[in-house]
C-alpha positions, 0 to 999 in steps of 0.5 A: 185866476178864473182859468185856474178855477175852471181847470181845477173844477173841471179836473175834479169833475172828470176825476169824480165822473171817471170814478163812478164807472165800474167795470165788471168781469162779464164786460171784460170778456172778449167776443171770442170768449162770449162765442165760445161760451154760447157754443158750449151751452148750445153743445151741452143742450143739444147733447142732453136732447140727444141723450134723452132721445137715445134713452127713449129709443132704448126704452121703446126697443126693450118694450118691443122685445118684451111684447114680442117675447110674450107674443112668441110664448103665447103663440108657442103655447097655442101651437102646442095646444093645437097639436095636442087637439090634432092628435086627439082627433085621430085617437078619438076616431080610432076609439070610435071605430073600435067601439063601432066594431065592438057594437057590430060584433055584439049585434051579430052574436045576438 
């Protein structure tokens, strides 16, 4: 009787203790699945980082192009102005020469 009482109580204790464990979906994943998930997360993280770096590089390239375009336009404008001033110098010299000749001829006539 003692033997049946012990075995009956131990069976009920084992049955109640085994029912207390709960198995979740996360713990049922295999090691391969866990590694695949981690690798996927790392891959996505690295991809986002690289995409961000590429976008920053594109913005820097565009900014550089704009800056060089403005500098090129300013240089062309300065070159045009310099060319105009260079053309004014000989014209001024010719005009000065004519004025001088005219003044000399006036003085000679007097």
